N, C-alpha and C positions, 0 to 999 in steps of 0.2 A: 692212404688217407690218414691224416693225423687229427685227433680230436682233443680239444682242451676244454675241460669242464671247470666251471667256477660258479660262485654265488652261494655256496653253503655257509652255514654258520649256526649260531645258537639263537633260538627264538622261543618265546613263551607260547604255550598252548593257545590256539586261537589266532596266532599271528600269521604272517605271510613271508614268503621268500620267493625270489625268482632265480632259477638256475639258468645258466647259459652254457652252450656247447658250440665252440667255434671250430669249424672244420678247415683243414688245409690240405694241400696236395691234390691228388686226382679225385676231386670231389664231383659230385653230380647231384642235380636236383631230383634225379630219379631214385636216389638211394632212400631206402627205408631208414628212418631215424627213430631211435627208441631211447627212453630213459628207464634204466633198471635201478633197483636198490637192493642192498644187502645189509641186513641187520645181523648183529653178532649171533652166531649159532644157527643162522637160517640160510636157506638157499637164496641165490640171486633171483629176483622176480621182476618181470616186466611191469612197469607202472603205467607207461603211456607210450604210444607209437604214432608216428605220422608218416603217411605214404601217399602215393598218388591216388590210392583207392579210398582214403579216408583216415579216420582217427580211431584209436583204440585206447581204452582206459581200463585198468583193473577196477573191479567192483569197489575195492576199499578206498579208491580215490575219486570215484565219479562224483561230479558236482563240486569238487574242491580243487582239483588240479586241471590245468589247461596247458596243452602242448601246442606250440606254434613254431613256424620256421620263417626265416627271412633269407630267401635264396640269394638276394643281392649281397648279403653279408656272410653267406655260408654259415649261418648260425641258427641253432635250434634252441628254443626256450622252454622251460617248464615253470609256469606260474603256479605256486602252491599257496592256497588260502586255507583258512580254518585248520591250521596244522594241529595235529594230535601227537601226544607222546609216542604212540605206536608208529608214527612216521619217521622216527629216529632211525637213521641208517646212513651208510655211504651210498651216494647216488652216482651212477655211472651213465654216461651217454654212449651210445653204440650206433654203428651204421652197418648196413648190409643191403642185400637184395631180396631177402626173404621177409615175409610178414609173419614169421613164426613168433610165438611167445617164448621160445627157448633161447636162452643166452648163447647156447652152442652154435646157433645159426647166424650169429653176428660176428664177422671177422675183425671189425675195427672197434676199438674201445678207447675212451678217454681214461684219465688217471683216477677219477673218482673225487667227489667232494662231499664232506661230512655235513650232514644236517642233524642237529640235535634240538629236540623239542622238549622243553621243560614243562612240568605240570604245575 
């Protein structure tokens, strides 16, 4: 499975961005898809996850971020609204078969896209 993330950029606080993650190869709609982020000096953390069993959001993004998927396009999206400076990080999409919040449980990763939120 190959993942290609895009959509990052520079935005002012309060603004919005939409990240996309296009999957290719041996993809499956049954895969768990997640968006992680990693800020400088911090561990990679799960921001949002979508699976057959439902959705997961980190507390820090609940009510602001929305994850969705278009199986026909093999693409997962992360709509990010009301962005804050603390959302600044490299965002990665990941795929796997576990609903774990641990990055180690996801075998497939995109290359990362930088989101910078200015105050």
